[in-house]
N, C-alpha and C positions, 0 to 999 in steps of 0.2 A: 247410872246406866241408861243408855239410850232406849227408846221405844222401838227403833228400827235399826237394821243392819244393812250396810251396802256390801253386796257380795259380787265380786268380779271374777270371771273365768280367766286365768292367766296361763294355764297349761292345757294342751289339747287332751281330751279324754279318749282319743282313738285307741291308744294302747293300754288303757286302763281296764280293770276288772269289769265285766259286764254290769255287775251290781252298782258300781261307782258311776258308770255311764248313765244308767237309769236315774240315779240320784241327781246327777247334774241336770238332766233334762227335766226332772220333776221340780227342780228349783227354778226353772225357766231360763237356764243358761244354754242357749242354742248355738252361739258363735263365740269365738275368741274375743276377749276384752269387752264383752257385754256385761253391763252392771244391772243388777236388780236390787230393789229394796224389799227386805223381808222383815216380818215382825220378830222381835227378840224374845223368843220363847224356847222351851226345852226341845220341842221337835225340830225347830230350825237349827238350834245349836248342835243337835245330834247329826243332822244331815251335813252340816259344815264340818264337824269333826271327822265324819266318814271320808270326806273328799278334801281334807285340809291341804293336801299336797297339790291340788289342782286350782284352788281358789285363793283370793285375797279378800280379807274381811276388814271393814271399817265401820265405826259407829256413825250413824247418820244423824 
């Protein structure tokens, strides 16, 4: 298992639930197709699971 995950925003959170929009911003994803590297831990996995329909995840 990798130490980091690459998370990319692939769908706009405009029409998403407000809680999901806040989660996307908290992950540092401010624009479409922006990629951030996040640590692979339980809290990151929980945020990804909440917005899995908006993001693409790869092991870094």
